[in-house]
C-alpha positions as CSV (number, residue, x, y, z in Angstrom):
1,M,53.4,173.0,-45.5
2,A,55.9,171.4,-47.4
3,I,55.2,167.4,-48.3
4,D,57.6,164.8,-47.0
5,K,57.9,163.6,-50.5
6,H,59.9,160.5,-48.2
7,F,57.5,159.8,-45.9
8,Y,54.7,159.9,-48.5
9,N,56.2,157.3,-50.8
10,E,56.6,155.4,-47.9
11,A,53.3,155.3,-46.8
12,S,52.1,155.1,-50.3
13,A,54.0,151.8,-51.1
14,A,52.9,150.4,-47.4
15,K,49.7,150.7,-48.4
16,L,49.0,149.8,-51.8
17,S,52.0,147.3,-52.4
18,W,54.7,148.8,-54.1
19,D,58.6,149.3,-53.6
20,P,61.1,151.4,-55.2
21,S,62.3,148.6,-58.0
22,W,59.2,149.3,-59.6
23,F,60.9,153.0,-60.6
24,G,64.5,151.2,-60.8
25,E,65.8,151.9,-57.2
26,E,66.6,150.0,-54.4
27,E,65.8,152.3,-51.7
28,F,63.6,155.4,-50.9
29,G,65.4,158.5,-51.3
30,E,66.0,161.3,-53.5
31,E,67.2,159.1,-55.9
32,L,63.9,157.4,-56.1
33,I,61.9,160.6,-56.4
34,K,64.0,161.9,-59.3
35,A,63.0,158.2,-60.7
36,V,59.3,159.0,-59.9
37,K,59.8,162.3,-61.7
38,K,61.0,161.0,-64.8
39,F,58.4,158.4,-65.2
40,Q,55.5,161.0,-63.9
41,R,57.2,163.2,-66.8
42,S,57.0,160.3,-69.7
43,H,53.5,160.2,-68.9
44,G,52.1,163.5,-68.8
45,L,51.4,163.3,-65.5
46,T,51.8,165.9,-62.6
47,A,55.8,165.5,-62.2
48,D,56.0,166.2,-58.3
49,G,57.9,162.8,-57.4
50,L,55.2,161.3,-55.4
51,V,53.8,157.9,-55.8
52,G,50.0,159.0,-55.5
53,P,46.7,157.5,-56.5
54,V,47.1,158.7,-60.2
55,T,51.2,157.6,-60.8
56,Y,50.6,154.5,-58.8
57,R,47.5,153.3,-61.2
58,R,49.9,154.0,-64.1
59,I,53.0,152.7,-63.5
60,W,50.2,149.4,-62.1
61,T,49.4,149.1,-65.7
62,D,52.6,149.4,-67.0
63,R,54.1,146.5,-65.5
64,E,51.1,144.7,-66.0
65,A,51.0,145.0,-69.6
66,N,55.1,143.6,-69.8
67,I,55.3,142.1,-66.2
68,S,58.1,139.3,-66.7
69,A,60.3,142.1,-68.1
70,T,60.1,144.8,-64.8
71,S,62.1,143.1,-62.1
72,A,64.9,145.1,-60.5
73,G,68.5,143.8,-60.5
74,P,71.1,144.1,-57.6
75,S,71.5,147.7,-59.5
76,G,68.0,148.6,-59.0
77,R,68.3,149.2,-62.9
78,L,65.1,147.2,-64.4
79,M,66.3,143.8,-66.6
80,R,63.8,140.5,-67.2
81,V,63.9,138.0,-64.8
82,S,63.5,134.2,-65.5
83,S,59.7,134.2,-65.3
84,N,59.4,130.9,-65.6
85,N,59.9,130.5,-61.9
86,H,57.7,133.4,-60.5
87,I,54.0,134.0,-60.0
88,V,52.4,137.7,-59.9
89,H,50.4,139.2,-57.0
90,N,49.8,142.6,-57.5
91,G,52.0,143.7,-60.1
92,N,55.1,142.4,-58.2
93,L,56.8,139.0,-58.8
94,Y,56.8,136.3,-56.0
95,P,59.1,132.9,-56.1
96,I,58.0,129.2,-56.7
97,D,59.4,126.2,-57.1
98,W,58.9,124.9,-60.3
99,D,60.8,125.5,-63.3
100,A,58.0,126.1,-66.2
101,V,55.7,128.8,-65.8
102,V,54.4,130.8,-68.5
103,L,53.2,134.3,-67.4
104,W,50.1,135.9,-69.4
105,D,52.4,138.7,-71.6
106,E,55.0,136.0,-72.7
107,A,55.0,135.2,-76.4
108,D,52.9,131.8,-75.5
109,G,51.4,133.2,-72.7
110,L,47.4,132.4,-72.3
111,T,45.5,135.3,-71.7
112,T,42.4,137.0,-69.8
113,K,40.0,139.2,-71.8
114,E,39.1,142.4,-70.4
115,G,35.5,143.2,-68.7
116,Q,35.7,139.1,-67.8
117,Y,37.1,139.6,-64.2
118,Y,36.8,142.1,-61.4
119,S,39.3,144.5,-62.0
120,Y,41.7,145.6,-59.1
121,A,43.8,147.5,-60.8
122,G,45.6,150.0,-58.9
123,K,43.8,149.7,-55.7
124,P,44.7,148.4,-52.4
125,D,46.4,144.9,-52.0
126,R,43.0,142.4,-52.4
127,K,43.4,139.9,-49.8
128,P,42.0,136.1,-50.8
129,T,41.6,133.9,-48.0
130,L,40.5,130.7,-50.3
131,F,42.1,128.9,-53.5
132,V,39.5,126.5,-55.6
133,N,41.1,124.1,-57.6
134,H,39.0,122.9,-60.9
135,W,39.3,120.2,-63.7
136,D,38.9,121.7,-66.9
137,V,37.3,118.6,-68.8
138,C,39.3,120.3,-71.8
139,L,42.4,118.0,-73.8
140,S,44.7,121.5,-72.7
141,S,44.8,124.4,-71.3
142,K,45.0,126.5,-75.0
143,S,42.0,124.3,-74.8
144,C,40.6,125.7,-71.8
145,A,41.5,128.9,-72.2
146,K,39.6,129.5,-75.6
147,V,36.3,127.6,-73.7
148,L,36.9,130.1,-70.5
149,A,36.5,133.0,-73.0
150,Q,33.8,132.1,-75.0
151,R,31.7,131.7,-71.7
152,G,32.8,134.8,-70.5
153,I,34.5,133.4,-67.3
154,S,38.1,133.9,-66.4
155,I,41.3,132.2,-64.0
156,H,44.3,132.6,-62.5
157,F,45.9,129.9,-63.0
158,C,46.0,126.5,-65.6
159,I,48.2,123.4,-65.7
160,D,49.2,121.9,-68.9
161,N,49.3,118.4,-68.7
162,D,53.1,118.6,-68.9
163,G,52.9,120.2,-65.8
164,T,53.7,124.5,-67.0
165,I,51.7,126.5,-65.3
166,Y,49.9,129.7,-67.1
167,Q,49.1,132.4,-65.1
168,L,46.5,134.4,-67.2
169,L,45.5,136.7,-64.4
170,D,47.4,138.6,-62.0
171,T,45.7,137.6,-58.0
172,Q,45.5,141.2,-57.4
173,H,42.0,141.0,-59.5
174,G,39.2,138.5,-59.1
175,A,38.5,135.9,-61.7
176,W,35.2,134.6,-62.5
177,H,35.3,131.3,-61.6
178,A,34.0,129.6,-58.9
179,G,30.4,130.8,-59.4
180,G,29.5,133.4,-56.8
181,R,30.3,137.0,-56.4
182,S,31.5,136.7,-53.5
183,W,33.2,133.5,-53.1
184,N,35.0,135.2,-56.7
185,Q,36.2,138.4,-55.0
186,S,37.8,136.2,-51.8
187,S,39.9,133.6,-54.0
188,I,41.6,132.6,-56.3
189,G,41.5,129.6,-58.6
190,V,43.3,127.2,-60.7
191,E,41.9,125.1,-63.9
192,I,43.9,121.4,-63.9
193,S,43.6,120.3,-67.4
194,N,42.0,116.6,-66.9
195,A,39.3,115.6,-70.0
196,Y,37.4,113.3,-67.1
197,Y,35.7,110.8,-69.4
198,L,37.6,107.6,-70.4
199,K,36.8,107.5,-74.3
200,Y,39.5,111.3,-74.2
201,Q,42.2,108.2,-73.4
202,Q,43.7,108.0,-76.6
203,N,43.6,111.4,-77.2
204,Y,46.2,111.9,-74.5
205,V,48.2,108.7,-76.4
206,K,47.9,111.3,-80.1
207,M,49.3,114.0,-78.4
208,G,52.4,112.1,-77.6
209,F,51.0,111.7,-73.9
210,D,50.6,108.4,-71.3
211,E,47.4,107.4,-71.0
212,R,45.9,108.9,-67.6
213,P,46.0,107.4,-64.2
214,L,42.6,106.7,-63.5
215,V,40.5,107.4,-60.4
216,E,38.2,104.5,-58.9
217,G,35.9,104.3,-56.0
218,A,35.3,108.2,-55.6
219,T,32.9,109.5,-53.9
220,C,31.4,112.9,-54.0
221,H,28.5,114.4,-52.3
222,G,27.4,110.8,-50.8
223,Q,27.4,109.6,-54.4
224,N,29.8,106.8,-55.8
225,M,31.2,108.0,-59.2
226,K,32.4,106.0,-62.2
227,P,35.6,105.6,-63.0
228,F,37.4,108.7,-64.8
229,T,40.7,110.0,-65.6
230,D,42.9,111.4,-62.9
231,F,45.6,113.8,-63.1
232,Y,49.4,113.0,-64.1
233,P,52.3,113.2,-61.3
234,V,53.2,115.9,-62.7
235,Q,50.3,118.0,-62.7
236,L,49.8,117.2,-58.9
237,E,53.9,118.4,-58.1
238,A,53.2,121.6,-60.3
239,L,49.8,122.1,-58.2
240,K,51.9,121.7,-55.0
241,A,55.1,123.9,-56.0
242,L,51.8,126.8,-57.0
243,W,49.6,126.3,-54.1
244,V,53.2,126.8,-51.7
245,A,53.9,129.7,-54.0
246,V,50.5,131.6,-53.7
247,H,51.2,130.9,-49.3
248,N,53.9,132.7,-49.8
249,A,52.5,135.7,-52.1
250,V,49.1,136.1,-50.3
251,G,48.7,134.2,-46.9
252,I,46.4,131.9,-47.6
253,P,46.8,129.0,-44.9
254,L,47.6,125.2,-46.5
255,E,44.8,123.7,-45.0
256,C,41.7,122.0,-46.7
257,P,37.8,121.2,-45.6
258,T,37.9,117.6,-42.9
259,D,35.2,116.3,-40.6
260,D,35.9,115.8,-37.1
261,D,38.4,112.6,-38.0
262,G,40.3,114.9,-39.8
263,K,39.4,113.3,-43.1
264,L,38.6,115.7,-46.3
265,V,34.9,117.2,-46.8
266,T,33.9,115.4,-50.6
267,T,30.6,117.4,-50.6
268,V,29.6,121.2,-49.8
269,D,31.4,122.6,-46.6
270,A,29.3,125.1,-44.6
271,D,32.0,127.4,-43.7
272,S,33.5,127.6,-47.1
273,I,30.1,128.3,-48.8
274,N,30.3,131.0,-45.9
275,N,33.9,132.6,-46.7
276,K,34.5,131.1,-42.9
277,F,37.5,128.8,-44.1
278,E,40.7,129.9,-45.2
279,G,42.0,127.8,-47.6
280,F,42.4,125.8,-50.3
281,V,39.0,123.5,-51.8
282,N,37.7,121.7,-54.4
283,H,34.9,123.4,-56.1
284,Y,32.3,121.0,-55.0
285,N,33.1,122.1,-51.4
286,L,31.3,125.0,-52.3
287,T,28.4,123.9,-54.7
288,R,26.4,120.6,-55.2
289,K,26.1,121.8,-58.6
290,K,30.2,120.7,-59.2
291,I,32.2,117.3,-58.5
292,D,36.0,118.6,-59.2
293,C,38.0,117.9,-58.3
294,A,36.5,114.5,-56.7
295,G,39.6,112.0,-55.7
296,L,41.9,114.6,-55.1
297,D,43.3,114.2,-52.0
298,L,43.6,117.8,-50.5
299,V,44.7,116.4,-47.2
300,G,47.5,113.9,-48.1
301,L,48.9,116.5,-50.6
302,L,48.7,119.8,-48.9
303,Q,51.0,117.8,-45.9
304,Q,53.3,117.6,-48.4
305,A,53.0,121.2,-49.4
306,K,53.6,122.3,-45.7
307,A,57.0,120.0,-45.9
308,M,58.1,121.5,-49.6
309,K,57.8,125.0,-47.5
310,G,60.2,123.9,-44.9
């Protein structure tokens, strides 16, 4: 019995989250089948025009290696896009309303070592339900990436002092950032550059930045905290843009843990710990061992993010 290749490829795309543009085409049809066969022949695969698991894994890997140049233009031909305003989930580019985004395959990008994350390459679409905010206790995103590599852990995004967003890892993968396997597998994470300790203020001045704002009067896990350095305003603007883009890409609700009065939970949150909460959390919502990001007004910032979403 002959296989309906059009129907097969449409079903494969729906299940695995690819589209004809991956092969330089605009729609499902005979031209797509020809393009798939051409790709298969060039990679030593059976040229049957069907995007089965082997073909999908191969093109997924190829796209990841050069993701900022793999979007199809209006004609269906592959062309370089403006990668500085896209993020990546499962091999697909999603727009972000921010003009300084650097992907891992670019010359100045930050990368993640293989073996330091849960790889879901070429597998059905991962459905993350949690977004975890961290501060990196580093002077820059570049130094943060080095520390993560040395520690054998990973993160999806970093936000640098000037608001540049680096994507180090496709959000299809599970980064090792939240401290527990189930949290890592269900979440996306960002490290926002902030050295935290007041003694580093002059380092920022020497780097050409202003002194950081201070957080005073913050509490975490029921304890009053000494003053510490805050995020730059531009980092918060970048963070909101990232939240909206992630929400649009994978559907994580623009919500955070709150008490009965609608105030932010500033300690561990039982629903977040047990993967019953879907939304945006600070790392301290998952464990008493962490205090990041104390002082970050998730309630207010998420309200602004919702307004940005429109």
